ZAMI-919568 format. One record per residue (C-alpha): residue in one letter; x, y, z. Coordinates in steps of 0.05 Angstrom, whole numbers, padded with zeros to 5 digits, always signed. Layout:
% ZAMI-919568
(A (X Y Z))
...
END
This chain:
% ZAMI-919568
(X (-00001 +00000 -00001))
(X (+00036 +00062 -00022))
(X (+00021 +00136 -00032))
(X (+00014 +00173 -00097))
(X (+00061 +00230 -00084))
(X (+00053 +00304 -00103))
(X (+00094 +00363 -00076))
(X (+00120 +00344 -00008))
(X (+00098 +00408 +00026))
(X (+00081 +00418 +00099))
(X (+00007 +00402 +00111))
(X (-00036 +00389 +00171))
(X (-00065 +00321 +00178))
(X (-00140 +00330 +00163))
(X (-00165 +00269 +00198))
(X (-00193 +00274 +00270))
(X (-00201 +00211 +00310))
(X (-00225 +00225 +00379))
(X (-00287 +00220 +00425))
(X (-00339 +00264 +00392))
(X (-00291 +00302 +00347))
(X (-00324 +00327 +00285))
(X (-00293 +00293 +00224))
(X (-00273 +00336 +00164))
(X (-00329 +00302 +00124))
(X (-00391 +00270 +00156))
(X (-00407 +00212 +00110))
(X (-00467 +00165 +00106))
(X (-00514 +00198 +00158))
(X (-00562 +00232 +00110))
(X (-00622 +00189 +00131))
(X (-00613 +00206 +00206))
(X (-00606 +00279 +00189))
(X (-00669 +00278 +00147))
(X (-00707 +00243 +00204))
(X (-00684 +00298 +00252))
(X (-00707 +00352 +00204))
(X (-00774 +00319 +00200))
(X (-00781 +00319 +00277))
(X (-00764 +00392 +00279))
(X (-00824 +00406 +00233))
(X (-00874 +00379 +00283))
(X (-00929 +00427 +00306))
(X (-00948 +00381 +00364))
(X (-00892 +00336 +00391))
(X (-00914 +00266 +00376))
(X (-00844 +00237 +00365))
(X (-00780 +00246 +00403))
(X (-00714 +00214 +00380))
(X (-00668 +00160 +00406))
(X (-00600 +00159 +00372))
(X (-00566 +00093 +00387))
(X (-00506 +00051 +00364))
(X (-00441 +00022 +00386))
(X (-00382 +00065 +00406))
(X (-00345 +00093 +00347))
(X (-00407 +00100 +00301))
(X (-00411 +00175 +00309))
(X (-00470 +00189 +00356))
(X (-00439 +00247 +00390))
(X (-00414 +00277 +00324))
(X (-00485 +00271 +00295))
(X (-00515 +00302 +00357))
(X (-00468 +00361 +00349))
(X (-00489 +00368 +00276))
(X (-00562 +00369 +00297))
(X (-00552 +00429 +00343))
(X (-00542 +00483 +00289))
(X (-00598 +00453 +00247))
(X (-00646 +00461 +00306))
(X (-00623 +00532 +00321))
(X (-00628 +00552 +00248))
(X (-00700 +00525 +00249))
(X (-00718 +00569 +00308))
(X (-00711 +00521 +00364))
(X (-00673 +00532 +00429))
(X (-00621 +00477 +00446))
(X (-00611 +00450 +00516))
(X (-00564 +00391 +00529))
(X (-00504 +00359 +00558))
(X (-00473 +00292 +00573))
(X (-00512 +00251 +00623))
(X (-00465 +00226 +00677))
(X (-00481 +00168 +00723))
(X (-00482 +00219 +00780))
(X (-00536 +00259 +00744))
(X (-00582 +00198 +00739))
(X (-00573 +00173 +00810))
(X (-00631 +00209 +00839))
(X (-00693 +00248 +00818))
(X (-00664 +00309 +00851))
(X (-00597 +00304 +00813))
(X (-00632 +00297 +00747))
(X (-00677 +00356 +00761))
(X (-00617 +00399 +00779))
(X (-00583 +00377 +00714))
(X (-00644 +00397 +00672))
(X (-00652 +00465 +00707))
(X (-00578 +00479 +00702))
(X (-00578 +00466 +00626))
(X (-00643 +00501 +00615))
(X (-00620 +00563 +00651))
(X (-00565 +00574 +00598))
(X (-00616 +00589 +00544))
(X (-00670 +00622 +00587))
(X (-00624 +00670 +00626))
(X (-00632 +00723 +00570))
(X (-00707 +00724 +00582))
(X (-00739 +00765 +00638))
(X (-00803 +00756 +00679))
(X (-00843 +00804 +00720))
(X (-00822 +00805 +00793))
(X (-00890 +00784 +00814))
(X (-00887 +00710 +00799))
(X (-00946 +00663 +00787))
(X (-00993 +00647 +00844))
(X (-00959 +00603 +00895))
(X (-00889 +00632 +00886))
(X (-00856 +00682 +00932))
(X (-00839 +00752 +00904))
(X (-00767 +00765 +00885))
(X (-00733 +00784 +00951))
(X (-00693 +00841 +00920))
(X (-00757 +00876 +00902))
(X (-00739 +00888 +00829))
(X (-00795 +00894 +00778))
(X (-00763 +00844 +00732))
(X (-00720 +00783 +00741))
(X (-00676 +00744 +00693))
(X (-00701 +00674 +00682))
(X (-00634 +00648 +00703))
(X (-00615 +00588 +00747))
(X (-00627 +00627 +00811))
(X (-00698 +00642 +00789))
(X (-00711 +00572 +00764))
(X (-00687 +00543 +00828))
(X (-00730 +00590 +00867))
(X (-00790 +00569 +00827))
(X (-00772 +00496 +00835))
(X (-00768 +00504 +00912))
(X (-00834 +00541 +00916))
(X (-00875 +00492 +00875))
(X (-00913 +00445 +00920))
(X (-00909 +00370 +00913))
(X (-00857 +00317 +00898))
(X (-00795 +00329 +00856))
(X (-00831 +00308 +00794))
(X (-00889 +00358 +00809))
(X (-00838 +00413 +00821))
(X (-00799 +00402 +00757))
(X (-00860 +00394 +00714))
(X (-00887 +00460 +00744))
(X (-00823 +00498 +00729))
(X (-00820 +00471 +00657))
(X (-00893 +00487 +00646))
(X (-00880 +00558 +00670))
(X (-00817 +00567 +00627))
(X (-00856 +00541 +00566))
(X (-00907 +00595 +00575))
(X (-00854 +00650 +00582))
(X (-00816 +00626 +00521))
(X (-00879 +00620 +00480))
(X (-00898 +00691 +00497))
(X (-00832 +00712 +00466))
(X (-00842 +00669 +00405))
(X (-00788 +00620 +00426))
(X (-00830 +00563 +00456))
(X (-00794 +00506 +00419))
(X (-00738 +00473 +00456))
(X (-00696 +00411 +00441))
(X (-00669 +00376 +00504))
(X (-00612 +00334 +00477))
(X (-00573 +00287 +00522))
(X (-00513 +00245 +00503))
(X (-00491 +00182 +00541))
(X (-00564 +00175 +00560))
(X (-00553 +00099 +00573))
(X (-00531 +00122 +00641))
(X (-00602 +00138 +00657))
(X (-00632 +00087 +00705))
(X (-00686 +00077 +00758))
(X (-00662 +00055 +00825))
(X (-00720 +00020 +00859))
(X (-00676 -00001 +00916))
(X (-00667 +00072 +00936))
(X (-00738 +00091 +00916))
(X (-00710 +00138 +00863))
(X (-00739 +00136 +00790))
(X (-00704 +00191 +00751))
(X (-00714 +00158 +00683))
(X (-00788 +00146 +00696))
(X (-00794 +00217 +00720))
(X (-00762 +00245 +00656))
(X (-00807 +00204 +00611))
(X (-00871 +00221 +00651))
(X (-00856 +00295 +00651))
(X (-00841 +00302 +00577))
(X (-00902 +00259 +00558))
(X (-00945 +00305 +00602))
(X (-00917 +00368 +00571))
(X (-00926 +00342 +00501))
(X (-00997 +00321 +00514))
(X (-01011 +00393 +00532))
(X (-00978 +00414 +00466))
(X (-00919 +00445 +00495))
(X (-00862 +00440 +00445))
(X (-00807 +00411 +00486))
(X (-00773 +00352 +00449))
(X (-00727 +00299 +00477))
(X (-00666 +00273 +00437))
(X (-00630 +00220 +00475))
(X (-00565 +00188 +00448))
(X (-00530 +00128 +00476))
(X (-00508 +00057 +00471))
(X (-00556 +00002 +00449))
(X (-00574 -00011 +00522))
(X (-00613 +00055 +00522))
(X (-00675 +00033 +00488))
(X (-00690 -00028 +00530))
(X (-00681 +00016 +00591))
(X (-00732 +00065 +00565))
(X (-00782 +00012 +00550))
(X (-00771 -00025 +00618))
(X (-00784 +00043 +00652))
(X (-00845 +00062 +00614))
(X (-00877 +00018 +00561))
(X (-00903 +00078 +00525))
(X (-00832 +00094 +00506))
(X (-00840 +00053 +00443))
(X (-00892 +00101 +00418))
(X (-00857 +00163 +00446))
(X (-00792 +00156 +00407))
(X (-00767 +00150 +00336))
(X (-00706 +00104 +00341))
(X (-00649 +00120 +00294))
(X (-00596 +00065 +00295))
(X (-00526 +00082 +00271))
(X (-00488 +00024 +00244))
(X (-00431 +00012 +00196))
(X (-00422 +00059 +00138))
(X (-00435 +00032 +00069))
(X (-00376 +00019 +00022))
(X (-00390 +00084 -00015))
(X (-00398 +00125 +00050))
(X (-00332 +00093 +00076))
(X (-00297 +00113 +00013))
(X (-00324 +00184 +00017))
(X (-00301 +00189 +00090))
(X (-00232 +00170 +00066))
(X (-00223 +00211 +00004))
(X (-00265 +00274 +00013))
(X (-00221 +00305 +00069))
(X (-00158 +00303 +00026))
(X (-00193 +00324 -00037))
(X (-00227 +00384 -00004))
(X (-00162 +00406 +00030))
(X (-00119 +00394 -00032))
(X (-00071 +00352 +00008))
(X (-00001 +00335 -00016))
(X (-00019 +00259 -00019))
(X (-00072 +00216 -00052))
(X (-00089 +00147 -00030))
(X (-00084 +00093 -00083))
(X (-00143 +00047 -00095))
(X (-00104 -00007 -00059))
(X (-00094 +00039 +00001))
(X (-00168 +00055 +00003))
(X (-00189 -00016 +00002))
(X (-00141 -00035 +00056))
(X (-00165 +00022 +00101))
(X (-00238 +00003 +00088))
(X (-00224 -00069 +00105))
(X (-00186 -00052 +00170))
(X (-00238 -00001 +00193))
(X (-00299 -00045 +00181))
(X (-00344 +00013 +00163))
(X (-00338 +00047 +00232))
(X (-00326 +00122 +00227))
(X (-00279 +00126 +00287))
(X (-00234 +00072 +00259))
(X (-00233 +00105 +00191))
(X (-00210 +00170 +00222))
(X (-00158 +00135 +00266))
(X (-00127 +00092 +00210))
(X (-00129 +00148 +00158))
(X (-00092 +00194 +00206))
(X (-00037 +00143 +00216))
(X (-00033 +00127 +00142))
(X (-00029 +00201 +00123))
(X (+00028 +00214 +00173))
(X (+00066 +00154 +00145))
(X (+00054 +00174 +00072))
(X (+00079 +00246 +00087))
(X (+00143 +00217 +00119))
(X (+00155 +00172 +00058))
(X (+00147 +00230 +00012))
(X (+00197 +00272 +00051))
(X (+00247 +00214 +00053))
(X (+00236 +00198 -00020))
(X (+00215 +00127 +00001))
(X (+00162 +00080 -00022))
(X (+00159 +00026 +00030))
(X (+00083 +00024 +00040))
(X (+00046 +00027 +00106))
(X (+00058 -00018 +00166))
(X (-00013 -00042 +00174))
(X (+00002 -00087 +00232))
(X (+00037 -00029 +00270))
(X (-00025 +00016 +00260))
(X (-00068 -00041 +00283))
(X (-00028 -00051 +00346))
(X (-00033 +00022 +00361))
(X (-00108 +00019 +00354))
(X (-00111 -00041 +00398))
(X (-00072 -00003 +00451))
(X (-00111 +00062 +00445))
(X (-00182 +00035 +00437))
(X (-00189 -00036 +00460))
(X (-00137 -00053 +00513))
(X (-00165 -00009 +00569))
(X (-00233 -00043 +00564))
(X (-00200 -00113 +00560))
(X (-00156 -00101 +00622))
(X (-00217 -00089 +00666))
(X (-00240 -00160 +00657))
(X (-00221 -00222 +00700))
(X (-00187 -00283 +00672))
(X (-00251 -00323 +00671))
(X (-00288 -00265 +00636))
(X (-00234 -00261 +00585))
(X (-00241 -00335 +00572))
(X (-00316 -00326 +00561))
(X (-00305 -00268 +00514))
(X (-00255 -00310 +00476))
(X (-00309 -00365 +00467))
(X (-00358 -00312 +00441))
(X (-00305 -00283 +00395))
(X (-00301 -00353 +00364))
(X (-00374 -00361 +00349))
(X (-00395 -00366 +00277))
(X (-00419 -00295 +00275))
(X (-00387 -00260 +00335))
(X (-00403 -00189 +00306))
(X (-00476 -00205 +00307))
(X (-00524 -00230 +00360))
(X (-00515 -00292 +00402))
(X (-00551 -00330 +00456))
(X (-00530 -00361 +00521))
(X (-00544 -00430 +00491))
(X (-00498 -00417 +00434))
(X (-00443 -00396 +00481))
(X (-00454 -00458 +00525))
(X (-00448 -00504 +00464))
(X (-00386 -00469 +00436))
(X (-00351 -00472 +00504))
(X (-00361 -00547 +00507))
(X (-00321 -00549 +00441))
(X (-00264 -00501 +00454))
(X (-00254 -00506 +00529))
(X (-00233 -00563 +00575))
(X (-00278 -00533 +00628))
(X (-00341 -00501 +00601))
(X (-00393 -00454 +00631))
(X (-00461 -00467 +00660))
(X (-00520 -00426 +00636))
(X (-00525 -00391 +00702))
(X (-00451 -00374 +00705))
(X (-00452 -00345 +00634))
(X (-00516 -00305 +00651))
(X (-00480 -00275 +00713))
(X (-00417 -00257 +00674))
(X (-00456 -00227 +00616))
(X (-00493 -00183 +00666))
(X (-00426 -00160 +00695))
(X (-00396 -00148 +00624))
(X (-00459 -00109 +00606))
(X (-00447 -00063 +00665))
(X (-00375 -00052 +00642))
(X (-00397 -00033 +00572))
(X (-00369 -00095 +00534))
(X (-00434 -00131 +00521))
(X (-00506 -00108 +00514))
(X (-00570 -00146 +00518))
(X (-00627 -00142 +00469))
(X (-00698 -00144 +00492))
(X (-00709 -00218 +00472))
(X (-00653 -00253 +00506))
(X (-00599 -00243 +00456))
(X (-00531 -00209 +00465))
(X (-00479 -00171 +00425))
(X (-00412 -00140 +00434))
(X (-00422 -00067 +00454))
(X (-00353 -00049 +00425))
(X (-00345 -00052 +00349))
(X (-00295 -00104 +00322))
(X (-00281 -00128 +00394))
(X (-00282 -00199 +00370))
(X (-00224 -00187 +00321))
(X (-00185 -00155 +00377))
(X (-00193 -00214 +00422))
(X (-00174 -00263 +00368))
(X (-00112 -00223 +00352))
(X (-00089 -00214 +00423))
(X (-00115 -00269 +00470))
(X (-00080 -00334 +00473))
(X (-00142 -00375 +00489))
(X (-00142 -00451 +00498))
(X (-00131 -00487 +00432))
(X (-00191 -00510 +00392))
(X (-00199 -00584 +00402))
END
């Protein structure tokens, strides 16, 4: 695999691997963008959006691309990453929402005499900014449970924004798979969020939810409230098509008039190694570009060390996750990686049968079920609604087969 050289000038590498970094060219996500544009055109919010997929498919990037589209269409944009801390309690989630909302409402003002049931502003001013201090005061003064308080504040804010012609708000949250109910602590932040937004939307308030997260997100939503299936349009981001992968490789260097061009052989090798995943395309292309530039400077034509790039990807992307597993969990993952279709779905029964073939000491169904639950919590596996599982990390099976010296196949 060798570069086609042009003038060996200084040039910045155009590729941007990284968590949530906007690529120089966003390929293959036209359908998702069109669906989001349709949702923005709703007069009454009947559909919200769940954006889901494995790590590395570009969920965060696409969410960032949605923001200016929404703002240009006249919507306000509220959002952040949802940490595990934010989803621990109803109070934490309420504070998260009010904090994020205050960023876009603080430029609006309200009369000092608040709605019935709220105390006057203690500083005696005739108007008050609708900032976090005001939202927090309204929240505290609203009677009822946390859910009642938060709903009351959002209803009031909706009325104020609508009076200024700005009543449409997107609440967009990334890493939403961290949302969970905690029955053991009598805290139900996920259920609260769904109940409040369904209530607001039934009253034709134009507050729309956009939740982005790993594939574990949708089952959590449905388990919390069965009406979630009717509340959300689900957009699943998967691998890029061959043409979209090619565009993601070629368009950045074409647009920037780079001093190298990838040969057809180079492009096919990158596509094969990346497996259609946007993050891997950016990572491999960045490494290949740097090598090609060096070869041009040194007047060499030795090709690209694909194995070296793969080892670096293993270290940067996979190894940290693998290191958090026990020896027995690694053995189970190795069995899964050696199924007939490890990148697809699998069942516990399939793993049990495969383990009998490749291990001297297999696994019981209950042991596999327990370990899969642990691996799911660690973000390596996720469970579908109907008892099937998949790797939550793209191309994880290939990494395991490359790096783990499992027991020999008998």
